[in-house]
N, C-alpha and C positions, 0 to 999 in steps of 0.2 A: 282952506278952500280945496287945496290939492288932495288932502285926506278925504274930505267929504265927497269930492268927485270920484275918488278911487272906490270908496264904499258904495257909491251909487251904481256901479256897473254890476251886471248880472253875475250871479254865482259868488258874490262876496258878502261878508257879514262882519259887523263890528261887535266884539265880544265884551269889551270892558265897560261900556255904558256911556262913554263920551269920547270926543275926538280931540287928539293932542294938537298943540300949536305947531310942533315940529316932530318928525319921526325919522329915524334912520335904522334900517335893518339889513344885515348881511348874512349870507349862509355860511355855515362851517362845512366846507366840502373837502372830501378826501377821495381824489380820483373821480369816479362817477357817483360816489355815495355821499349823501347829505347826512351829517351827524346832528345838525341842529341849526339854531339861529341865534345871533347876537343882536339885540334890539335896544336902541336908545330912544328916550322920549322926553320932550319938554312940554308940559301941559299949558304953559302960559305964553311963552315967547315963540314967535315965528322966526324963520331964518336962523335957527340956532345951529344947524349943521349944514355943511356944504360938501362939494365934491372931494375936497381934500380929506375931510373927516371920513368920508366913505372909503377912500383909498386906504387910509390908516387902519380903520376898523376891519376892512376886508383882509389886509395883510395880517392883522392880529388873528382874525378868524381862521386863516389858513394854518397858522402856527398852532392855534388852539385845537383845530381838528386833528392835527398830527399827534399832539400831546394827549388828547382824549382817547384816540385810537390806541396809542401805546399803553395808556393806563388800563383800558378795557382788556387789551391783550395780556398785559401783566397779571391782571386780576384773574382772567380765565385760566392762564397757565398755572398760576398758583393754586387756584381752586381745583384744577385738574390734578395737580401734583398732590395736594392734600387729600383729595378723594382716593387717589391711587395708593398713597401711603396708608390711609385708613383701611382701604379694602385689602391691601396686602397683609396688614397686621391682623385683620379679621381672618383671612384665609390661613395665615400662619397659626393663629390660635386654634382654628378648627382642625388643621392638619395635625398639630401637636396632640390635641385631645383624642383624635381618631386613631393616631398611630403610637400613642404613648405606652401601649401595652395593656391599657385598661380593658377589661373584658366587658365592653359595652353591649347591652342588649339592643335589639332592633328598635324598640320604642325610644330608647335613650339617644340613639343616633339620629332618628327622625326629629326628636325634640331639639337637639343641638342644631340641626340644619335650619329648622324653623326660626329659632332665636337669632342665629347669625344672619339669616336672610332678612329678617325684620329690621335688624340694626343697620344693614347695608342699604336697603332699598326703602325702608319705611312701610313696606307692604303689610296689610292686615289680612289679606285674602290670598290663600295659597293652598296647594295640596301636593302630597307626595304619593304617587301611584306606583305600586310594586307589581311587576309582571312576572308570571310563571310561564315560561316557554313551553313546558311539558303539557300543562292543562289549558294554556291559552287564556287564563283568567287574569283580570286586572283587580288588584286589591288596594284600596285606599288606606294606607297605613296611618296617614295624618292629613287632616283637612281643617281649615279655619275660615271663618267668615266674621269680619269685624273684630278680629283678634281672638275670637272664641272658637274652641274646637267643636267641630260638627262631624256627623257621620255620613259618608257617602256609601251607597250600596255597591258591593262588588259586582263585577260583570264580566262576561266573556268578551274578549276583544273581537270586534266586528271589523274586519279588514275590507269588507265590501262597501260599507257606509261608515267611513272613518271620522271620528272626532279628532281633535288636535292631539290627544294622548295617543291614540292608535297610529296617527300619522308619524309621530316622533318615534314610536316603537318600530314601525315598519321601515322608515327611512334612516333611522339612527341620526337624524339631523335636528338641530334646534329650530324653534319658530319664534319670531319676534313680530308682533303686530302693535304698531304705535297708536293706531286710531281705529274707531269702529268701522270706518270705511274699508280699511285693509282686512279686518276680520270678516266683514260681510262678503267682500269679494272672494275671500278664501273659501268660505262656506258655499258660495254659489257654484263652485267648480264641481264637476261630476264625481260621484263616489265619496262625498263628504257630508257630514251631518252634525248639526249643533245639538248638544245633549242637555245643556243646563237650562234652556228655556229663554235665555237672553244673551245678547252679544256684549262683551265688555269693551270699555273705552281703550284699555291697554292690556296686552297679554304677552307673557314670556314663558316659554317652556323649553327645557333642556333635557337630554337623555341621561340616565344613569348608566354609563357605559363601562363595562369591564371587558377589555379586549374588543371582540366583535359581538359580545353578548349584551343585550339590553336588559338591565335589571329593573328599570322603571323610568319614571319621569318626575322632575320637579317643575311645577307650574306656578307662576305668579299672576295675579289678576288685580286690575284696578277698574272697578265698574264705572267710575265717574270721570276720572282724569285721563285725557289723551296725552301721549308722549311721557307717560310715567316711567317708562323703561327705555334704555338706549343700548348701543353696541357695547358700551363699557359694562353695563349690568349683565349683558349676555355673556361676556368673557368671564366675569367674576363668578356668576352662578354656575357656568360650565366647569370652571376650575373646582368649585366646591362639590359639584356633582361627581367629578372624577374621584375625589377623595372619599365621598360618601359611598360610591359604588364599591370601592375596595373594602371599606369598613363594614358595609352590609354583607358582603361576601364572606369576610372573616367571621362576622357574627354568626352567619348561617353555618359556616364550617365548624366553629367552636361549639355551637348548639348541637350539631349532628354528632361530632366526636363525643361530647359529653353524654348525649342520649345513648350512643352505642356503648360507651363505658358503663353507663348506668345499667343498661341491659345485660352487659357482661357480668357486672357486679351482682345483679339479681340472679342471673343464671348460676354464678358461683355459689351464692347463698342457697339457691335451690339444690345444687349438687351437694353442698355441705349438709343441707338438711336431709337429703336422701341418704347420704352416707351415715349421718347420725342415726336416722331412723333404722337403717339396716343394722348398725351396730347395736342399737337398743333391742331390735327384734332378735338378733343373734344371741344377745345376752339372755333375753327372755326364753328363747328356745333352749339355751344351755341349761338354765335352771329347770325349765319344763322337762328337758330330757332326763336330767338327774331325778327329778320328782317322778317322772313316768317309770323310770327303771325301778325305783324303790316301790312304787305303788303296784307295779306289775307283779313283783314278788309277793307283796302283802295280799293284794286282791286275789291272786291265784290260790291262796291257802284258805280263804274264807269259805267258798262252797264246800270244800272237803270237810272243814270243821263243822259247818252247819249240818251236813249229812250225818256226820258221826253223832252229833247231839240229837238229831231226829231219831236215830236208832235207839237211843236211851230213853225216849219218851213214849208214852202210851197215847195213841191218837183217840182212844175211847174216853180218856180222862179229859173233861172240859178244860181244866187248867193246862194240861199238857198240850191239848189241841190249840189253845190260844197261843201258847209259847211257840208251837211249831209254825203257826201262821206268821208270827213275828220273825222267826228265823228265816222263813222262806222269803219274806220281804227284804231282810238283810242280804240274803243270797242274791236276790234280783238286783239290789243296789250295787252289790259288789261286782256283779257281771257288767253293769253299766259303767262303773268306775274303771274296771279293767279295760273295757273298750276305749274309754276316753284316754286312759294312760297310754294305750298302744297307739292311738291316733296322734297324741302329742309327741310321742317318741318318734313316730314315723316322720312327722312334719318338722321335727327339730333338727334333722340332719342337714347341715349346711351344704348348699350346692351352688356352683358358679352360674351366674346369669348368662344368657346367650340371646342372640337376635332371633326372634321368633315371629311367625306369621299368625296373627290373631284368628283369622278365619279358619285356618287349619285346626288350631287348638279348640276352637268353638265347635267345629264339626265333630272332632274327636270326642269332646265331652258329651255331646248329644248322643253319640252312639253308645256311650258307656252308662247312660241313665236308662236302666231297664228294670221293670217293664214300664212303658208309657202307655196308658190306657188308650184304646182305639177311639174313645169319645173325645180325646184331646187332639185338635188340629194343630199341626206344626207348620209355622211359616218361617222360612229362612231368608232373610233380607240382608245379604252381606255386601259391603262396599267393594268396588272393583279396584284392583291394583293398590291396595292399602300398603303404606310403608311399614317397615318392621318396627318392633318394640323390643326393648331389652328386658328379659324376664327369665325366671326358672320355669321351663316349659311344663314340667310335671306339676309344680305348685300352681301354675296358672290354670292348667286343666282341672285340677282339684277344685279350684275356686269356681270355675264355670259349672262343674258337676254339682257342687253344693247349691249354687244359685238356681240351676235348672231343676234340681230335685225339689227344692223348696217351692218353685213355681208349680210343678206337677202336683205336689201334695196339697197346694192351695186350691186345686180344681178337682175335688173328688167326684163331682158330677159331670165332668167334662168342661171343655172350653177351648180357648186358643192360646197356644204358646208361640210367641214371636221372638226371634233373635235378630237384632239389628247390629250392624257395624258400619262406622263411617269416620271420616276425618273432620275434626272441628278445630277452631281457633279460639283460645281462651287466654286472656292476659298476655298476648303477644307470643304465645307458644302454640305448637300444633300437638293435638292429642288424637289417639284412636279412642272412639267412644263406642262401648259395647252395651247395648240395652237388652235385658231379658225381661219380657213383658208377659204377664198372665192376666187372664180375665176371671180370676178366682174370687175368694171371699174377701180379700183385702185385709189391711192391718188397722186396728183401731188407733185413733189419734194419740191416745195416752201411751201406746206402746212404740210409736214411731221413733221417739227420741231415745229409746232404750234397747232397740233390737241389736245394736252393735256392741252392747255392753257384755263383758265377760260374765258367764254363768246365767245370763238372762235367756229364758226360753218360754214359749207358750205351748210347747208340745209336752204331753205327759211324760215321755221318756227322753226329752231333749236335754242335752248337756250344757247348752248355752255357751258353746265354744266356737262353733263353725263360723258364724258371721263375724265375730270378734277377730278370729284368726284371718279371715279373708280380707277384712278392711285393713288390718295392720300389714298384711302382705302387700296389698295394692299400694298403700301409702309408702312402704319401703321402696317402691319402684318410682316414686315421685308422682304417683297418680292419686286417685280417690275412688271411693265406692259410696254411693248414696242411694236413697230410695224415695219414691213417691207412691202413695197408696191412698185408696178410697174404699171404705168398707162397702162391699157388694159390687164393686166395679173392677177390682184387681190391683195389681202392684207392678211397678217398674223399678228394677234394680239396674243401676247404671255404673259401669266400670270405665274409668278414664285412665289411659296409660300414655305417658309422653312418648312422642315419636323419637326414635333413635336417629340422630343427625350424623 
């Protein structure tokens, strides 16, 4: 009856389905905190329990409350200690890997951070944003959703409307939002903007700090669970971020040093190549000089001998006349050979290179090409304050003279001769680029690949030596000479010479 009367009062409910004959229940109280209830029931008998039983069970419940509280405290302390030991072991593992002397690349460091963060916090969604202070750009080196890597677009940091990443970069302080409410309240403040399209249930972000410099941000997200991260997670991820910032800086430094060493190595190889080219050219010139010396002596005697033989022949006799014509051809060829030998001998004399001004030598070469028909318009378009190049000035002038002469001869009916000079960057080096452009007849495609070959010439009295000599000379300086041409529209010969640093 007592039980039924109790359940009959407003705000009370019977949950088991029937009312017991006797019931005794006492609270387990620790100070002001109720830990639970000890309840005794007898379904059949009434008056099973009395006031004495109530006192005894109440006393027992007080002891039980203390014991349960101690057990919970012991469990929590042990859980906390185990967690801390586990986290310290993980941090130690990360630290050893990052500082063991291994030359880790940036992507390897980011992958290591992700794997250890996933083990420590169980998070599946995170990103590591890297910040370039000079350009103000944020680059997402690694990002995952549901444990799968995804790509986030790079962006310029907007400090006027800051997301959490920009806020951490600006303030150099971490952010911990345990609930959606905390995140929403944060975004509602002036100067802040949510960029991902939705607010997460939990969010933790820490700066990658190297001294006072922010290299980026490590951010963890749980879209569904609130209270997924706590202060302990904040401390652990912050410690990992400090180690990662040093490792990333070392990786960047190591990459930069290796890049510079690689550039120096390539520069050395280029210099060695130039020296070898010069040595080869000097060897060729040595042989050519000796050849020229002998050919000069030989060719010089041919016209005299031809003249002597012509005096022994009768021009009126058809057979003798034919022989005289052949001898005259031989004499002409001998004179051409003599000129070639003299040219080879002249250019074979070794001379020391010097720092020269390309524009001055180009102007000098132009004045020495005479005559230039009045029908040819000359356009001089020289770069201003060009750096110097290392070359033999007389040889470089000869190269310009040869190229300008060829351009003039390609325009017998007139046209435009244009001389350009400017600085260009190619393959990480600076060059002076000199272009000699004509609007003449152009070069057939079948001849373009052969015009720099020795002894190839399209001129009736050409020796096939000039362009071959010019290209080898320019290459010996570490540069190059090439041509572009179209029949009926003209040709462009381009000389590139490395800038003397």
